[in-house]
SEZA-67410 format. One record per residue (C-alpha): residue in three letters; x, y, z; residue number from 1. Coordinates in Angstrom, 2 decimals. Layout:
# residues N
> ala  X  Y  Z  NUM
...
//
This chain:
# residues 244
> met  0.25  0.11  0.25  1
> asp  1.15  3.48  -1.19  2
> ile  -0.05  5.59  1.80  3
> tyr  0.67  8.87  -0.47  4
> asn  -1.89  8.04  -3.15  5
> leu  -4.51  7.83  0.15  6
> ile  -5.86  11.71  -0.25  7
> gly  -7.95  12.87  2.23  8
> glu  -10.78  10.39  3.59  9
> ala  -13.00  8.01  2.37  10
> thr  -15.60  4.54  3.02  11
> glu  -13.05  1.87  2.59  12
> tyr  -10.34  4.14  5.12  13
> asp  -10.21  6.30  7.66  14
> lys  -6.72  8.14  8.89  15
> lys  -5.54  8.42  12.41  16
> gln  -2.56  10.17  13.92  17
> lys  -2.32  7.91  16.48  18
> leu  -4.04  5.34  18.86  19
> glu  -5.39  6.82  21.75  20
> lys  -5.96  5.51  25.18  21
> lys  -7.77  8.41  26.29  22
> arg  -9.97  8.97  23.90  23
> pro  -11.12  5.71  22.60  24
> lys  -14.23  7.45  20.70  25
> ser  -12.32  9.48  17.90  26
> trp  -10.91  6.08  16.34  27
> cys  -13.25  3.08  17.69  28
> lys  -16.35  4.77  15.44  29
> ser  -14.31  4.29  12.74  30
> ile  -13.94  0.84  13.34  31
> ser  -17.64  0.32  14.15  32
> ala  -18.54  2.51  10.51  33
> phe  -16.26  -0.41  8.85  34
> ala  -18.52  -3.52  10.87  35
> asn  -22.23  -1.87  9.27  36
> gly  -20.94  -1.44  5.75  37
> leu  -18.24  -3.21  3.50  38
> gly  -15.24  -3.26  5.93  39
> gly  -12.74  -1.27  5.86  40
> val  -8.83  0.07  6.16  41
> leu  -7.64  2.32  9.85  42
> ile  -4.22  4.18  9.34  43
> phe  -2.83  5.01  12.07  44
> gly  0.33  7.82  11.98  45
> ile  -0.91  9.74  8.95  46
> ser  -2.78  12.69  9.86  47
> asp  -5.86  14.14  8.18  48
> gly  -4.00  16.36  5.92  49
> asp  -1.48  13.21  4.35  50
> arg  1.39  14.45  6.84  51
> val  3.42  11.64  8.09  52
> ile  3.26  11.32  11.74  53
> gly  6.62  9.58  14.02  54
> leu  9.92  10.73  12.47  55
> glu  10.01  11.14  16.49  56
> thr  14.12  9.95  14.94  57
> leu  15.82  10.07  11.89  58
> val  15.44  13.82  11.52  59
> asn  17.02  14.17  15.17  60
> ala  19.64  12.48  13.72  61
> leu  19.65  14.17  10.05  62
> ile  19.38  17.45  11.77  63
> his  22.94  16.76  14.38  64
> arg  24.81  13.71  12.16  65
> asn  28.05  15.83  11.85  66
> tyr  28.58  16.48  7.46  67
> leu  32.55  17.02  7.62  68
> glu  32.89  12.50  8.42  69
> val  33.00  12.16  5.00  70
> gly  32.42  7.69  4.33  71
> ser  29.40  7.99  6.32  72
> glu  25.88  8.46  7.13  73
> val  22.95  7.74  8.82  74
> his  21.44  4.46  8.50  75
> val  18.85  2.42  9.98  76
> asp  18.58  -0.81  10.60  77
> leu  15.13  -3.14  10.73  78
> phe  14.96  -5.59  13.70  79
> asp  12.77  -8.35  14.34  80
> asp  12.88  -7.24  18.18  81
> arg  14.45  -3.64  17.86  82
> ile  15.34  -0.23  14.70  83
> glu  19.08  0.80  15.34  84
> ile  19.76  4.45  13.95  85
> phe  23.09  5.47  13.66  86
> ser  24.14  8.49  13.20  87
> pro  27.95  10.41  12.06  88
> gly  29.42  12.53  14.94  89
> gly  28.36  12.37  18.52  90
> met  26.93  14.57  21.26  91
> val  28.26  18.69  20.42  92
> asp  30.09  19.04  23.13  93
> gly  31.24  15.81  23.57  94
> ser  29.92  14.49  26.58  95
> lys  28.65  10.74  26.40  96
> val  24.63  10.78  26.04  97
> gln  24.38  7.72  27.93  98
> asn  25.61  9.24  31.28  99
> met  23.26  11.98  31.13  100
> asp  20.10  12.90  32.62  101
> leu  18.32  12.44  29.71  102
> met  15.21  14.71  30.66  103
> asn  17.43  17.44  31.25  104
> ile  19.46  18.04  28.48  105
> ser  20.07  21.38  26.90  106
> ser  19.74  21.76  23.44  107
> arg  22.91  22.48  21.33  108
> arg  22.59  21.93  17.57  109
> arg  25.46  21.24  15.50  110
> asn  23.41  22.34  12.09  111
> pro  21.32  24.76  12.88  112
> val  19.71  25.68  9.41  113
> ile  19.06  22.48  8.61  114
> ala  17.33  21.81  12.02  115
> asp  15.28  25.28  10.60  116
> ile  14.12  23.52  8.04  117
> phe  12.96  20.65  9.24  118
> asn  10.53  23.01  12.05  119
> arg  9.07  25.23  8.97  120
> leu  8.06  22.08  7.35  121
> arg  6.67  21.16  11.28  122
> phe  8.98  17.77  11.02  123
> met  10.21  18.69  14.06  124
> asp  8.97  20.54  17.55  125
> arg  9.91  22.48  19.94  126
> arg  14.24  23.06  21.12  127
> gly  15.62  20.28  22.88  128
> ser  12.79  18.08  23.03  129
> gly  13.64  15.59  21.15  130
> phe  14.96  12.89  24.20  131
> lys  11.82  13.84  26.10  132
> lys  9.39  12.92  22.88  133
> ile  10.84  9.71  22.35  134
> leu  11.69  8.42  25.88  135
> gly  7.60  9.93  26.74  136
> asp  6.61  7.99  23.84  137
> tyr  7.31  5.10  24.97  138
> lys  6.19  5.44  28.28  139
> ile  2.38  5.85  27.45  140
> gln  1.92  2.26  25.11  141
> leu  0.28  -0.08  26.72  142
> lys  3.01  -2.17  26.54  143
> tyr  5.45  -0.68  27.84  144
> ser  8.22  -1.10  30.55  145
> glu  11.13  -0.98  32.38  146
> asn  13.22  -3.49  29.77  147
> lys  11.69  -1.82  26.26  148
> val  13.55  1.35  27.55  149
> pro  14.93  3.43  23.87  150
> lys  18.75  3.24  23.84  151
> phe  21.24  5.79  24.36  152
> tyr  24.32  5.42  23.19  153
> ser  26.91  8.24  22.12  154
> asp  31.33  8.77  21.64  155
> asn  33.26  11.06  19.84  156
> asn  32.40  10.13  16.33  157
> ser  28.98  8.79  16.42  158
> phe  25.56  8.53  18.08  159
> leu  23.27  5.07  18.52  160
> leu  19.39  5.26  18.70  161
> val  17.94  2.18  19.93  162
> leu  14.06  1.64  19.89  163
> lys  12.45  -1.97  21.44  164
> asn  9.89  -3.26  19.06  165
> leu  6.74  -3.44  22.14  166
> asn  4.80  -6.28  19.94  167
> tyr  8.31  -8.91  19.96  168
> lys  8.84  -12.07  21.64  169
> lys  11.51  -14.09  21.22  170
> val  11.46  -17.70  19.87  171
> ala  13.00  -20.31  21.39  172
> ile  13.06  -24.21  20.43  173
> lys  14.34  -27.04  21.92  174
> ser  17.37  -29.67  21.92  175
> gly  17.05  -32.60  24.01  176
> asp  16.56  -30.97  27.77  177
> lys  18.15  -27.78  26.98  178
> glu  16.80  -24.77  25.48  179
> val  18.66  -23.23  22.28  180
> thr  17.51  -19.83  21.24  181
> ile  17.34  -19.05  18.23  182
> arg  18.53  -16.01  18.61  183
> thr  22.48  -15.83  19.89  184
> gln  24.43  -15.51  15.93  185
> glu  22.37  -12.89  15.67  186
> lys  23.48  -10.82  19.19  187
> tyr  26.80  -11.36  18.33  188
> ala  26.40  -9.60  15.16  189
> ile  24.80  -7.20  16.72  190
> ile  27.58  -6.59  19.11  191
> leu  30.50  -6.95  16.08  192
> asn  28.30  -4.33  13.85  193
> asn  28.39  -1.65  16.19  194
> met  32.34  -1.97  17.30  195
> ile  34.01  -0.13  15.73  196
> phe  38.48  -0.55  15.48  197
> asp  40.56  0.07  18.10  198
> val  38.00  1.38  20.52  199
> glu  38.18  -0.07  23.60  200
> tyr  34.27  -0.85  25.18  201
> lys  33.24  -0.85  28.93  202
> leu  30.47  -3.53  29.70  203
> glu  28.45  -1.17  30.21  204
> glu  28.78  0.27  27.16  205
> leu  27.49  -2.43  25.01  206
> ile  25.00  -3.89  27.45  207
> ile  22.89  -1.05  25.57  208
> leu  22.15  -3.32  22.47  209
> leu  21.06  -5.84  23.90  210
> asp  17.99  -6.94  25.72  211
> val  20.00  -8.79  28.44  212
> lys  21.19  -9.33  31.97  213
> lys  24.80  -8.11  33.40  214
> ser  25.48  -11.97  33.55  215
> arg  24.53  -12.72  30.24  216
> met  26.72  -10.05  28.19  217
> lys  29.16  -11.27  29.91  218
> asn  28.88  -15.25  28.79  219
> ile  27.97  -13.51  24.97  220
> leu  31.24  -11.96  25.52  221
> asn  33.62  -14.23  26.32  222
> glu  32.09  -16.52  23.97  223
> leu  32.77  -14.41  21.54  224
> asn  36.73  -14.46  23.09  225
> thr  36.67  -17.72  22.64  226
> leu  35.89  -17.19  18.81  227
> gly  38.75  -14.44  18.23  228
> lys  36.37  -12.01  17.18  229
> ile  37.67  -9.93  20.04  230
> glu  40.40  -8.96  22.79  231
> ile  39.76  -8.85  26.60  232
> ile  41.56  -6.21  27.77  233
> gly  42.56  -6.58  31.90  234
> ser  40.10  -7.13  34.09  235
> asn  37.64  -6.60  36.80  236
> lys  36.59  -3.35  36.73  237
> asn  39.46  -2.19  34.08  238
> arg  38.37  -4.66  31.66  239
> arg  38.22  -3.36  28.20  240
> tyr  36.62  -5.84  25.18  241
> lys  37.27  -4.46  21.33  242
> leu  37.51  -5.99  18.02  243
> lys  40.08  -8.46  16.96  244
//
């Protein structure tokens, strides 16, 4: 379905900006009308004026990316359990977003002209509201839980946002007396694809990539070390991980 071909509204389909919990009548009326007629399609995420809603993260990546980084680009990776949005260039002041209070971050725009254009196009809200809006939109969802909170990570050269799929459920298969998760290889790939050569990472900097406990993450990293994919440097609190 090409959503841009759906101009206006008709008896076959109706558009809603979002699934409102506090005002269910706004979309339940459409369902009732379809049920009493020939059926239809209810489309969420697009306004009556054909404006696509929820581009709450991609716009930020384009606005804040470092365009002086040659050979890199903003990219969106889709997985069953999450979406990852990568942008070249970290925080403008060099701080690490994973160590900051996301609800109280002052806005500093790397590209003010591009930001102004997106603002005029109404693809972004008021200044400095990006982190709050992303977190707020997640918290009001029915299937939200603390382990599904969006993850933010930055270093001097990159910014990564991980958006969890609230409807995802892990699928496992049984092998003898053991339950073997079929996503182990994908976990390896996630870690390796997000590590940069010659950069040493703390456990806390890597654990945001996977929805696992600290002990499980240590086991996964030990497995990658045994496979010769990464190198473990130091021990205990000074332990670091880097690509081989």
